Backbone bond lengths (Angstrom), bond angles and torsions (degrees), N, CA, C in turn:
res aa  C-N    CA-C-N  psi(-1)  N-CA   C-N-CA  omega(-1)  CA-C   N-CA-C  phi
1 M - - - 1.467 - - 1.521 109.75 -
2 H 1.342 115.37 132.89 1.461 119.88 173.15 1.525 109.32 -63.27
3 K 1.328 116.62 131.68 1.459 119.99 -177.40 1.526 110.47 -97.09
4 I 1.319 114.96 136.02 1.456 122.74 -179.34 1.524 108.78 -92.39
5 P 1.329 118.83 127.39 1.474 120.15 179.86 1.528 111.93 -75.93
6 V 1.325 115.34 135.03 1.463 121.52 176.53 1.520 108.83 -132.12
7 G 1.323 116.29 156.38 1.458 121.64 178.13 1.513 110.84 -122.97
8 I 1.333 115.31 161.62 1.460 121.17 -179.42 1.524 108.59 -132.48
9 L 1.330 116.26 122.14 1.461 122.79 171.26 1.526 108.16 -98.79
10 G 1.337 116.85 140.25 1.461 119.54 -175.71 1.515 111.27 73.40
11 A 1.320 116.30 39.94 1.466 121.48 -171.03 1.521 114.02 -77.34
12 S 1.330 118.47 -10.50 1.461 119.42 -176.05 1.524 113.39 -89.41
13 G 1.335 118.32 -12.49 1.460 120.54 177.85 1.517 111.37 -75.59
14 Y 1.327 116.31 177.44 1.461 119.48 -177.37 1.520 111.63 -62.52
15 A 1.328 117.83 -47.10 1.461 120.46 179.25 1.522 110.57 -66.80
16 G 1.340 117.20 -39.41 1.456 120.83 178.92 1.511 112.68 -62.72
17 R 1.317 117.16 -43.29 1.472 120.36 178.36 1.522 110.98 -66.88
18 E 1.336 116.17 -37.38 1.461 119.48 176.72 1.528 109.77 -62.14
19 L 1.318 116.65 -40.34 1.463 120.70 176.69 1.525 111.41 -63.15
20 C 1.324 117.25 -43.30 1.469 120.39 178.13 1.524 110.63 -56.76
21 A 1.327 116.11 -44.56 1.463 120.37 -179.05 1.530 111.05 -66.46
22 L 1.343 117.32 -42.82 1.465 120.13 -179.51 1.527 111.51 -66.20
23 V 1.330 116.77 -42.06 1.461 119.69 179.04 1.521 110.68 -65.17
24 S 1.334 117.48 -37.68 1.464 120.37 -178.55 1.521 112.07 -63.57
25 G 1.339 117.32 -26.50 1.455 120.86 178.88 1.516 114.05 -101.12
26 H 1.321 117.50 6.20 1.467 121.97 -175.91 1.533 109.56 -85.07
27 P 1.322 118.43 125.66 1.468 119.68 -176.70 1.520 114.52 -71.43
28 G 1.352 117.32 -13.92 1.455 119.34 -177.34 1.514 114.93 -112.65
29 L 1.324 117.79 -0.26 1.461 121.63 -177.51 1.527 110.43 -126.15
30 E 1.324 115.35 153.95 1.460 120.68 170.73 1.517 108.67 -135.69
31 L 1.326 116.33 148.82 1.459 121.62 -175.02 1.520 110.21 -84.66
32 A 1.333 116.14 114.10 1.468 121.59 178.37 1.517 111.00 -80.29
33 F 1.328 117.65 -36.56 1.462 122.34 176.88 1.518 109.87 -163.88
34 A 1.316 115.54 157.23 1.464 123.57 172.82 1.517 106.44 -133.54
35 A 1.331 117.03 113.62 1.455 121.77 -173.21 1.522 111.47 -105.67
36 A 1.331 115.94 135.32 1.465 122.55 177.39 1.518 107.65 -157.29
37 N 1.336 117.00 105.84 1.465 120.28 -172.66 1.512 113.57 -59.57
38 A 1.334 117.13 -49.31 1.462 120.24 -174.66 1.524 112.03 -66.31
39 Q 1.323 118.00 -25.25 1.460 121.38 -177.74 1.526 112.22 -117.37
40 R 1.320 116.80 23.29 1.463 119.53 179.85 1.531 110.17 -58.43
41 G 1.313 115.01 138.45 1.457 121.00 -177.76 1.513 114.15 89.64
42 E 1.326 117.90 -15.56 1.461 121.04 179.41 1.523 110.78 -83.25
43 T 1.325 115.38 147.54 1.455 121.93 178.84 1.519 109.40 -112.63
44 V 1.328 116.36 131.61 1.468 121.11 179.94 1.521 108.76 -129.09
45 R 1.329 115.00 161.31 1.454 120.84 175.61 1.517 108.71 -86.88
46 A 1.334 117.39 128.45 1.462 122.51 178.55 1.516 108.07 -131.75
47 G 1.311 116.22 100.90 1.455 119.95 -176.95 1.511 110.51 64.78
48 A 1.325 116.41 -123.23 1.465 120.76 -176.13 1.522 113.47 -93.53
49 R 1.338 117.63 6.78 1.464 118.83 -177.04 1.517 111.01 -138.84
50 E 1.329 114.59 167.99 1.458 120.49 174.37 1.522 109.44 -99.61
51 V 1.337 115.62 142.17 1.462 121.82 -177.82 1.523 108.43 -124.85
52 T 1.319 117.01 130.90 1.462 121.99 175.51 1.522 108.98 -105.39
53 F 1.323 116.03 123.83 1.450 121.22 -177.18 1.524 110.83 -76.02
54 V 1.338 115.43 143.57 1.462 122.30 172.70 1.516 108.11 -115.80
55 A 1.325 116.61 162.78 1.462 120.47 173.89 1.524 109.36 -68.97
56 A 1.327 116.27 148.10 1.461 119.62 -178.65 1.525 111.86 -58.86
57 D 1.326 117.16 -40.18 1.463 120.06 -179.54 1.521 112.20 -66.46
58 D 1.335 117.08 -19.39 1.463 120.63 179.37 1.529 112.10 -97.01
59 A 1.329 116.79 -0.22 1.462 119.88 -177.32 1.531 109.54 -69.70
60 P 1.318 117.59 128.23 1.472 120.75 179.28 1.528 111.39 -79.44
61 L 1.323 116.24 79.35 1.465 120.54 -175.94 1.517 112.20 -54.81
62 G 1.317 116.78 -35.42 1.458 120.43 -177.94 1.513 113.86 -69.54
63 A 1.337 117.75 -14.25 1.464 120.94 -178.53 1.525 112.12 -83.67
64 A 1.322 117.60 -9.54 1.468 121.71 -177.40 1.519 109.93 -109.81
65 E 1.327 115.88 143.32 1.463 120.02 174.21 1.522 111.42 -80.07
66 L 1.326 115.56 -27.53 1.474 121.73 179.75 1.523 107.67 -146.32
67 V 1.338 115.57 141.22 1.470 121.45 179.76 1.520 109.13 -121.07
68 F 1.318 115.87 129.61 1.456 122.18 171.33 1.524 107.98 -89.56
69 S 1.325 117.33 129.74 1.463 120.65 174.71 1.517 109.49 -108.63
70 A 1.327 115.77 108.29 1.458 122.22 175.17 1.521 109.76 -105.97
71 L 1.314 115.88 31.38 1.463 121.87 179.31 1.524 110.33 -76.09
72 P 1.337 117.95 163.63 1.465 120.61 -178.39 1.529 112.43 -64.43
73 H 1.336 114.86 156.41 1.459 121.08 174.46 1.527 109.05 -56.78
74 G 1.301 116.07 136.22 1.459 120.92 -179.98 1.513 113.72 94.25
75 A 1.337 116.75 -23.29 1.465 120.72 179.42 1.513 112.11 -106.45
76 S 1.312 116.75 -18.78 1.462 120.25 -170.45 1.519 113.56 -75.11
77 A 1.332 118.32 -40.25 1.466 121.32 -173.37 1.525 112.08 -57.58
78 A 1.319 117.20 -39.38 1.463 120.07 -179.46 1.523 111.05 -64.84
79 W 1.328 116.28 -36.46 1.465 119.65 178.87 1.526 110.98 -73.85
80 V 1.310 117.19 -34.83 1.474 119.58 174.69 1.525 109.15 -60.80
81 A 1.330 117.13 -40.01 1.462 120.46 177.64 1.533 110.76 -62.58
82 R 1.331 117.24 -37.68 1.465 120.40 177.74 1.520 111.06 -66.63
83 V 1.323 115.97 -39.22 1.466 120.29 177.47 1.528 109.64 -62.12
84 R 1.320 116.51 -44.63 1.459 120.24 178.83 1.525 110.67 -65.77
85 G 1.334 116.83 -35.00 1.459 120.28 176.85 1.514 112.25 -63.89
86 A 1.334 116.18 -26.62 1.471 120.75 176.41 1.526 111.43 -85.20
87 G 1.347 116.74 3.06 1.453 120.47 178.07 1.515 114.32 79.96
88 K 1.335 117.38 20.22 1.452 121.04 -176.86 1.534 111.00 -113.45
89 R 1.311 115.35 160.42 1.456 121.43 178.95 1.520 110.15 -87.05
90 A 1.343 115.34 161.17 1.466 119.68 -177.16 1.519 110.67 -143.60
91 V 1.319 114.83 145.58 1.458 122.75 167.09 1.519 106.25 -118.89
92 D 1.337 116.28 117.03 1.461 122.41 -174.37 1.523 109.68 -99.51
93 L 1.335 117.16 118.24 1.466 121.84 -179.42 1.522 112.76 -88.90
94 S 1.326 118.33 -3.37 1.466 120.33 179.16 1.527 109.90 -84.47
95 A 1.330 115.73 178.38 1.466 121.08 177.36 1.518 112.65 -84.43
96 D 1.338 117.91 -4.27 1.465 120.95 -168.27 1.522 113.77 -58.24
97 L 1.321 118.21 -36.34 1.464 121.24 -173.54 1.521 112.97 -110.17
98 R 1.311 117.28 6.91 1.464 120.36 -177.46 1.529 111.93 -76.81
99 P 1.331 117.39 158.23 1.468 120.40 175.28 1.530 111.03 -56.15
100 G 1.337 115.18 143.46 1.456 120.00 179.16 1.506 114.29 80.92
101 N 1.344 117.85 3.10 1.460 121.52 -177.85 1.525 111.26 -122.76
102 G 1.309 116.59 43.87 1.453 121.04 179.05 1.512 111.18 114.36
103 D 1.305 115.80 -179.45 1.462 122.17 -176.13 1.525 109.34 -91.51
104 H 1.332 115.12 83.70 1.459 119.79 -176.67 1.527 109.37 -123.97
105 T 1.316 115.36 153.99 1.466 120.29 -176.49 1.528 112.32 -120.57
106 A 1.315 118.69 9.39 1.466 120.68 179.35 1.519 109.78 -65.06
107 P 1.332 118.60 136.99 1.459 120.09 175.53 1.527 110.97 -57.31
108 Y 1.315 115.32 141.52 1.462 121.66 -178.96 1.523 109.05 -86.58
109 G 1.329 116.06 122.24 1.449 121.41 -170.48 1.510 116.51 -86.73
110 L 1.318 117.85 43.02 1.461 120.14 166.81 1.533 104.91 -80.46
111 T 1.316 114.96 89.06 1.464 121.30 -159.00 1.515 113.99 -52.93
112 E 1.321 117.47 -50.23 1.463 120.85 -175.25 1.526 111.88 -62.97
113 A 1.325 117.58 -28.35 1.466 121.54 -178.69 1.514 112.61 -88.32
114 N 1.348 117.44 -24.58 1.469 119.41 -168.34 1.521 114.50 -130.57
115 R 1.320 119.05 17.04 1.465 118.93 -172.14 1.533 112.87 -59.49
116 A 1.322 117.66 -27.58 1.465 119.78 -178.51 1.527 112.09 -61.70
117 V 1.337 117.44 -33.28 1.467 120.26 -179.23 1.529 111.82 -94.05
118 L 1.326 117.35 -4.24 1.461 120.71 -179.28 1.523 112.53 -88.90
119 K 1.330 117.40 -25.02 1.460 120.48 -176.82 1.526 110.68 -60.98
120 G 1.327 114.93 118.00 1.456 120.02 179.16 1.509 115.35 77.35
121 A 1.342 117.95 8.10 1.470 120.74 -178.59 1.521 111.04 -63.26
122 E 1.328 115.82 148.93 1.464 120.52 177.49 1.524 111.69 -82.01
123 V 1.341 116.68 -35.59 1.468 122.85 179.45 1.525 107.92 -138.00
124 V 1.317 116.63 140.62 1.457 122.01 175.40 1.527 108.39 -126.23
125 A 1.321 116.51 132.79 1.467 122.03 174.50 1.520 108.06 -91.94
126 N 1.321 117.06 105.62 1.463 121.65 -178.57 1.530 109.69 -72.08
127 P 1.339 118.97 133.96 1.467 120.55 -177.82 1.519 112.89 -65.75
128 G 1.325 115.77 161.48 1.452 121.88 171.52 1.526 110.82 -72.59
129 C 1.321 115.96 166.38 1.465 119.96 -176.14 1.532 111.95 -70.03
130 Y 1.326 117.64 -50.73 1.465 119.39 177.17 1.532 111.34 -60.06
131 P 1.347 119.78 -47.89 1.454 119.08 179.14 1.522 114.04 -59.10
132 T 1.333 117.43 -33.49 1.461 118.99 178.40 1.523 110.78 -59.27
133 A 1.319 117.19 -51.66 1.462 120.81 -179.09 1.521 111.01 -64.35
134 I 1.320 116.85 -44.50 1.467 121.15 -172.32 1.522 111.61 -74.30
135 L 1.328 117.63 -45.02 1.463 119.80 -178.47 1.528 112.02 -68.87
136 M 1.318 117.13 -37.56 1.468 119.06 177.31 1.528 110.73 -62.36
137 A 1.334 116.56 -31.36 1.463 120.75 178.52 1.522 112.26 -79.35
138 L 1.328 117.56 -29.72 1.468 120.82 -176.07 1.527 114.16 -89.81
139 L 1.317 118.60 -32.46 1.460 120.46 -172.06 1.530 114.27 -59.32
140 P 1.335 119.99 -36.92 1.468 117.23 176.93 1.531 112.88 -60.30
141 L 1.312 117.06 -37.62 1.467 120.93 179.15 1.522 111.11 -74.20
142 V 1.327 116.42 -40.34 1.465 121.16 -179.73 1.522 110.61 -64.54
143 E 1.324 117.34 -48.17 1.452 120.93 -172.60 1.525 112.76 -78.51
144 Q 1.330 117.79 -11.63 1.465 121.27 173.07 1.531 111.35 -102.76
145 D 1.353 116.12 14.23 1.471 123.37 174.87 1.527 111.80 55.13
146 L 1.317 116.08 42.13 1.460 120.95 -179.34 1.525 113.07 -99.89
147 V 1.328 117.86 -11.34 1.461 121.51 -177.72 1.527 109.48 -85.88
148 R 1.326 117.00 133.09 1.456 121.46 -179.67 1.534 110.28 -64.98
149 P 1.333 119.00 123.48 1.472 120.82 179.88 1.527 111.82 -58.04
150 G 1.319 115.75 138.66 1.461 121.52 179.50 1.510 114.57 76.53
151 A 1.333 117.55 4.49 1.464 120.71 -177.34 1.526 111.10 -73.59
152 T 1.321 115.55 165.03 1.459 122.48 170.75 1.524 108.41 -105.90
153 I 1.324 116.02 117.19 1.461 121.99 174.91 1.526 107.54 -90.50
154 V 1.315 116.10 121.28 1.468 121.54 -176.95 1.530 109.11 -100.15
155 I 1.328 115.48 126.63 1.464 121.31 -175.82 1.523 109.07 -124.59
156 S 1.309 116.12 121.87 1.464 122.38 171.35 1.520 107.30 -117.76
157 A 1.319 116.78 116.69 1.466 120.22 -174.51 1.526 110.08 -132.62
158 A 1.329 115.33 142.61 1.462 120.81 -177.93 1.522 109.63 -123.98
159 S 1.339 115.38 139.11 1.467 121.12 -176.27 1.520 110.76 -127.49
160 G 1.334 115.11 151.09 1.457 120.51 170.32 1.512 111.09 -69.73
161 V 1.326 116.30 165.24 1.469 121.07 -170.59 1.525 113.46 -70.21
162 T 1.341 119.28 -19.23 1.458 118.93 177.71 1.516 111.42 -65.02
163 G 1.334 117.34 -19.68 1.451 120.13 177.12 1.516 113.32 -64.74
164 A 1.330 117.25 -18.03 1.464 121.00 -179.88 1.516 112.61 -86.87
165 G 1.338 117.27 -2.28 1.454 120.04 176.95 1.517 113.13 95.35
166 F 1.354 114.56 174.96 1.461 122.78 -171.80 1.525 113.23 -90.17
167 T 1.341 117.27 -17.19 1.464 120.65 -176.84 1.529 110.31 -66.12
168 P 1.345 118.58 129.13 1.467 120.64 -179.01 1.528 112.27 -61.00
169 R 1.354 115.67 136.41 1.457 122.01 177.45 1.516 108.73 -142.35
170 P 1.336 118.05 138.74 1.472 120.00 -178.58 1.524 113.24 -58.95
171 D 1.342 117.84 -35.63 1.458 119.40 -176.93 1.524 112.79 -74.39
172 L 1.349 116.84 -6.76 1.459 120.35 178.31 1.527 112.37 -109.25
173 L 1.329 116.77 8.73 1.464 119.95 174.19 1.520 110.08 -61.21
174 F 1.337 116.31 151.22 1.463 120.61 -177.77 1.525 111.75 -54.03
175 A 1.325 116.86 -43.38 1.470 120.01 -177.00 1.524 112.28 -67.25
176 E 1.339 117.10 -23.43 1.465 120.49 178.66 1.526 112.28 -84.46
177 V 1.333 116.36 -30.49 1.461 120.61 -173.26 1.515 112.96 -93.39
178 T 1.338 116.72 -40.54 1.457 119.26 -173.90 1.526 111.47 -63.57
179 E 1.322 115.66 143.73 1.465 123.09 -179.81 1.533 111.69 56.59
180 N 1.324 115.05 31.79 1.465 119.69 -178.38 1.531 108.70 -138.31
181 Y 1.325 115.97 164.15 1.461 121.58 179.09 1.512 106.94 -159.55
182 N 1.330 117.14 125.63 1.465 118.23 -175.83 1.523 111.64 -150.11
183 A 1.339 114.37 153.61 1.454 121.21 173.32 1.522 109.29 -85.65
184 Y 1.336 115.68 152.86 1.467 120.63 173.89 1.522 107.81 -143.99
185 G 1.323 116.84 170.64 1.455 119.21 -176.77 1.525 111.79 58.34
186 V 1.334 116.30 30.95 1.462 120.89 -176.18 1.534 109.51 -69.96
187 G 1.320 116.78 140.85 1.459 120.94 -178.12 1.516 112.90 115.32
188 N 1.352 116.77 6.87 1.464 122.08 177.09 1.524 111.65 62.60
189 E 1.338 116.10 42.76 1.458 120.44 -179.17 1.529 112.69 -128.67
190 H 1.319 118.44 17.81 1.459 120.77 179.81 1.534 109.76 -62.15
191 R 1.340 116.47 144.79 1.465 120.93 -173.68 1.526 112.96 -63.92
192 H 1.327 119.04 -22.41 1.460 120.27 179.58 1.533 112.93 -76.05
193 L 1.329 117.43 -11.90 1.460 119.75 -178.68 1.528 111.95 -63.46
194 N 1.329 118.01 -40.62 1.467 120.06 179.87 1.524 110.98 -57.40
195 E 1.310 115.81 -42.87 1.464 121.40 179.27 1.527 111.48 -62.78
196 M 1.326 116.48 -47.44 1.461 119.95 -178.24 1.516 111.46 -67.36
197 R 1.327 116.83 -42.24 1.468 119.96 178.70 1.523 111.26 -60.95
198 A 1.328 116.48 -42.14 1.465 120.40 -177.91 1.523 111.23 -63.78
199 V 1.332 116.91 -42.17 1.470 120.43 -178.72 1.523 110.70 -68.77
200 I 1.329 116.69 -42.81 1.465 120.15 179.68 1.530 110.27 -65.28
201 A 1.323 117.11 -41.34 1.467 120.08 179.43 1.527 111.14 -65.38
202 A 1.335 116.64 -39.41 1.463 120.32 179.25 1.523 111.61 -64.14
203 A 1.333 116.00 -25.25 1.468 120.54 177.36 1.531 111.56 -82.89
204 G 1.349 116.77 0.67 1.463 121.28 175.42 1.514 114.75 84.27
205 C 1.320 117.38 22.34 1.462 121.23 -177.53 1.523 110.40 -105.96
206 D 1.336 116.47 124.02 1.466 122.61 -178.59 1.518 109.13 -99.04
207 V 1.337 116.59 93.25 1.463 122.13 -179.34 1.523 109.52 -142.52
208 D 1.326 115.25 165.19 1.460 122.21 167.89 1.523 108.40 -101.18
209 L 1.334 116.04 144.48 1.458 122.02 173.88 1.516 108.65 -111.25
210 L 1.318 116.70 125.58 1.462 122.54 176.66 1.524 106.99 -114.65
211 F 1.334 115.73 105.59 1.468 122.20 -167.91 1.527 110.93 -118.88
212 T 1.322 115.83 124.65 1.461 121.38 175.45 1.528 109.11 -126.41
213 P 1.341 117.31 112.26 1.464 120.43 177.68 1.532 111.10 -86.21
214 H 1.319 115.56 154.83 1.465 122.80 179.49 1.529 109.38 -133.20
215 L 1.312 115.65 155.29 1.459 121.43 178.74 1.526 109.59 -105.79
216 L 1.336 114.79 122.46 1.461 121.34 178.41 1.523 110.22 -93.57
217 P 1.323 118.79 147.31 1.462 121.52 176.51 1.527 112.20 -82.09
218 V 1.342 115.84 51.62 1.462 122.52 176.16 1.520 107.73 -134.51
219 A 1.323 117.18 165.76 1.454 120.67 -176.99 1.522 112.03 -75.54
220 R 1.342 117.37 -44.56 1.461 119.31 -172.17 1.522 110.99 -145.04
221 G 1.327 114.47 158.45 1.454 121.02 178.67 1.514 112.17 118.02
222 I 1.341 116.00 147.30 1.461 123.29 173.94 1.515 108.03 -132.67
223 L 1.326 115.83 135.86 1.459 121.87 171.46 1.526 107.54 -127.16
224 A 1.335 115.91 120.88 1.459 121.73 -178.60 1.522 110.05 -112.38
225 T 1.332 116.33 133.92 1.463 123.39 173.37 1.520 107.46 -111.71
226 I 1.340 117.00 119.62 1.457 122.74 -169.95 1.526 108.54 -124.02
227 T 1.325 116.93 122.40 1.460 122.72 -179.36 1.529 108.76 -104.53
228 V 1.339 116.21 118.49 1.458 121.11 -170.62 1.534 110.54 -123.13
229 P 1.341 119.19 114.80 1.469 121.37 171.21 1.529 110.48 -69.62
230 L 1.334 116.66 134.41 1.458 121.93 -174.96 1.524 111.82 -110.79
231 V 1.334 115.48 163.29 1.457 120.32 176.31 1.530 111.57 -79.68
232 R 1.330 116.55 -20.32 1.460 120.68 179.80 1.520 109.63 -158.15
233 S 1.307 115.82 163.67 1.454 120.89 177.70 1.528 110.43 -72.74
234 L 1.328 115.65 152.77 1.461 121.80 178.55 1.522 109.38 -115.57
235 D 1.314 116.38 127.21 1.467 119.60 175.75 1.521 110.86 -69.48
236 D 1.326 116.29 -38.22 1.465 122.02 178.23 1.519 107.89 -122.48
237 P 1.323 119.08 101.83 1.470 120.37 -175.60 1.521 114.23 -65.96
238 L 1.339 117.57 -19.20 1.463 119.99 -179.64 1.521 112.79 -86.84
239 A 1.340 117.32 -15.78 1.461 120.70 -173.27 1.529 113.56 -57.26
240 P 1.344 120.37 -44.68 1.474 119.03 -179.66 1.526 112.91 -61.09
241 F 1.311 116.51 -33.40 1.465 120.84 -177.37 1.527 110.87 -78.03
242 R 1.309 116.79 -42.18 1.460 120.08 177.15 1.526 111.00 -63.33
243 R 1.331 116.02 -39.13 1.467 120.20 179.78 1.528 110.66 -67.40
244 H 1.309 116.01 -46.57 1.471 120.39 -173.87 1.524 112.17 -69.96
245 W 1.330 117.25 -40.32 1.454 120.96 -174.75 1.529 112.74 -103.95
246 A 1.319 118.13 20.20 1.466 121.40 -178.93 1.532 110.55 -57.26
247 G 1.338 115.59 131.30 1.451 121.09 176.49 1.514 115.72 82.22
248 E 1.332 118.21 -0.60 1.467 120.51 -179.76 1.533 110.04 -80.29
249 P 1.330 118.20 120.72 1.469 120.05 -175.61 1.526 114.80 -69.25
250 F 1.352 116.63 -20.08 1.459 119.48 -176.37 1.529 112.95 -110.75
251 V 1.335 116.61 18.78 1.461 121.31 174.90 1.522 108.39 -123.52
252 E 1.322 115.85 127.63 1.461 121.55 179.23 1.526 108.65 -120.49
253 V 1.334 116.13 120.84 1.463 122.77 177.60 1.524 107.04 -107.91
254 T 1.321 116.05 123.91 1.453 120.69 -171.34 1.525 110.58 -138.03
255 P 1.336 118.52 147.21 1.465 119.41 175.48 1.525 113.19 -73.64
256 L 1.330 116.41 -15.64 1.465 120.52 -179.62 1.526 110.40 -92.26
257 P 1.318 118.84 140.06 1.464 120.04 176.14 1.527 111.12 -57.80
258 P 1.328 118.40 131.33 1.461 120.48 -179.14 1.524 111.54 -71.71
259 T 1.325 115.89 154.95 1.460 122.61 176.18 1.524 109.10 -125.15
260 L 1.324 116.14 165.46 1.458 119.52 177.04 1.522 111.46 -63.79
261 H 1.322 117.35 -35.37 1.461 120.19 178.72 1.527 111.72 -60.07
262 D 1.331 117.15 -26.19 1.460 120.76 -179.74 1.527 112.56 -71.19
263 V 1.335 118.24 -22.72 1.466 120.05 -167.53 1.518 115.09 -124.49
264 T 1.322 119.65 -15.63 1.462 119.58 -175.35 1.523 110.88 -62.56
265 H 1.343 114.60 137.99 1.463 124.98 -177.65 1.532 111.98 65.92
266 R 1.346 117.12 21.51 1.457 121.67 178.24 1.525 109.66 -127.91
267 N 1.337 116.68 149.24 1.462 121.30 179.50 1.534 109.90 -94.59
268 V 1.325 116.25 59.44 1.466 120.19 -176.71 1.521 110.78 -131.69
269 V 1.342 113.85 154.64 1.464 121.90 164.13 1.525 105.65 -108.87
270 R 1.303 116.75 122.50 1.466 121.52 178.45 1.522 107.47 -112.06
271 M 1.336 117.21 127.33 1.463 119.95 -173.58 1.512 111.62 -139.27
272 S 1.331 115.13 154.55 1.463 122.44 173.01 1.523 107.95 -140.65
273 A 1.329 116.49 163.04 1.464 121.45 -179.88 1.522 108.82 -139.49
274 H 1.340 114.88 141.93 1.461 120.73 -173.09 1.526 108.85 -141.18
275 V 1.329 115.55 134.38 1.465 120.71 177.74 1.526 109.00 -71.87
276 A 1.324 116.30 130.80 1.464 121.17 177.95 1.528 109.19 -82.79
277 A 1.320 116.44 122.21 1.460 121.24 -179.32 1.528 110.84 -79.77
278 Q 1.328 115.80 158.56 1.464 124.02 172.40 1.535 112.78 58.24
279 M 1.334 115.26 41.30 1.469 121.71 176.17 1.518 109.03 -116.46
280 R 1.346 117.47 138.46 1.468 120.91 178.17 1.520 111.93 -70.62
281 T 1.343 116.13 -30.52 1.455 122.05 176.49 1.518 108.68 -105.41
282 P 1.335 118.96 132.95 1.471 119.27 176.19 1.526 110.46 -53.07
283 T 1.317 115.82 126.10 1.463 120.88 -172.55 1.519 109.94 -137.22
284 L 1.329 114.90 138.60 1.455 121.24 178.49 1.525 109.46 -115.97
285 I 1.332 115.31 137.32 1.464 121.39 173.07 1.526 107.05 -104.36
286 V 1.328 115.89 115.84 1.463 121.24 -178.39 1.529 108.13 -110.13
287 L 1.316 116.20 131.63 1.459 122.83 178.04 1.521 109.07 -114.42
288 A 1.327 116.96 134.02 1.467 121.07 179.81 1.517 109.16 -137.42
289 A 1.335 116.15 136.45 1.458 121.76 -179.62 1.522 109.78 -129.57
290 I 1.334 116.15 139.25 1.465 122.66 174.21 1.523 108.67 -142.47
291 D 1.331 115.44 165.24 1.457 121.65 163.96 1.526 106.46 -87.20
292 N 1.323 117.62 118.28 1.463 120.61 -174.71 1.526 113.22 -64.63
293 L 1.329 118.31 -23.51 1.459 120.56 179.32 1.523 113.14 -90.91
294 V 1.328 117.27 -19.61 1.461 120.09 -178.59 1.526 108.56 -101.24
295 K 1.320 119.08 -87.10 1.464 119.65 179.77 1.525 111.88 -61.53
296 G 1.331 117.57 -27.46 1.456 120.90 -179.73 1.513 114.56 -86.05
297 A 1.341 118.29 -1.52 1.466 119.60 -178.41 1.532 110.39 -158.78
298 A 1.341 117.36 -93.17 1.457 121.42 -170.15 1.524 113.24 -65.88
299 G 1.334 117.32 -41.15 1.463 119.87 -179.01 1.513 111.58 -64.60
300 Q 1.328 116.93 -44.79 1.462 119.98 178.62 1.528 110.97 -65.95
301 A 1.342 116.90 -35.89 1.466 119.98 176.46 1.526 110.43 -62.38
302 L 1.320 116.93 -40.75 1.461 120.19 178.38 1.529 110.99 -70.63
303 Q 1.314 117.06 -36.99 1.466 121.37 174.59 1.522 110.08 -59.10
304 N 1.334 116.55 -44.22 1.462 120.98 177.30 1.527 111.69 -64.51
305 A 1.337 116.73 -40.36 1.470 120.17 179.03 1.528 110.64 -62.94
306 N 1.332 116.93 -40.04 1.464 119.61 176.90 1.525 111.18 -57.97
307 V 1.340 116.29 -43.18 1.464 120.43 179.72 1.525 110.25 -66.15
308 V 1.332 116.73 -46.80 1.464 121.48 -178.55 1.524 111.17 -59.33
309 L 1.334 116.54 -40.91 1.462 121.44 -174.10 1.524 113.51 -88.21
310 G 1.329 116.71 -0.13 1.452 120.00 178.44 1.514 114.60 77.75
311 L 1.330 117.42 20.11 1.461 121.82 176.59 1.529 109.67 -89.26
312 D 1.322 116.58 165.33 1.462 119.40 173.90 1.529 108.63 -60.41
313 E 1.308 116.18 128.83 1.469 120.38 -172.11 1.529 114.06 -56.28
314 P 1.335 120.25 -41.42 1.476 119.34 -178.21 1.524 114.51 -79.52
315 L 1.347 118.40 -1.40 1.457 121.07 -171.45 1.529 111.68 -60.02
316 G 1.318 115.82 127.22 1.463 121.56 175.40 1.506 115.69 76.45
317 L 1.337 117.12 8.80 1.466 120.50 -175.36 1.523 110.49 -108.22
318 P 1.342 116.86 136.46 1.466 120.13 179.77 1.513 111.22 -78.01
319 A 1.319 116.58 114.32 1.455 121.41 179.37 1.523 111.47 -96.78
């Protein structure tokens, strides 16, 4: 197979390194460059090969057909514009181009929900990790008009520490995280809320989202518990999810509550749904698990790139 050259900006972070490893094992792609300013000149192991980082300003943007930007929020959009100025396509892993984060028109790369508008796209806004798990769990209920209008959907989700990024922080030291568990972003003001609200509103659903993230003492993985008031009781709580995601290779609907062990190092969303007993309003408890670095970041970005470039969507992705 002819290999398509791709580049990675922000390659030294957790998502960037995950992308380097996935691209190195992809039968249809080859790595044209991996840029990381702070670690330029350093060589790291990425999957089955070694990668030497270059400075972003030295990255040969024109040598790649598509560039992944894993740069920090606020810095990525300008580089995506440079990539487009070089006539190349981009998949942006930052929040800069996502719904609810400014006046942007880039297609939203929640692949299973939006693949029709991703084919041949010039730029794709890759979703955040929490929104990936939560929106994939909510959209079947939203789009089948099962959510009670005006309801409050309560979301409690926990992530491994790689979700906080690669930059050293005292609160993420091993001694601070291990044998501990805590909420953060308390007050319903987490930055991913704008993205989730925008997508839910665009689907025509009038609800409030009450979201509290937590930090798990593990490296990777997200588990979200979502409480959804319904318009009516469901005899089979899994039916809306099986119907909506039928045939999707990276969605697993199961009667058993998902665990992190089920999804780590895999490009899947694994979900279950359970009727809440002893409630005056019909209520569903939906559980969704992903690997925050794979389906929540690098894996989904590669899935989107496959669609954009006309490759088989599952190619090179760990299922």
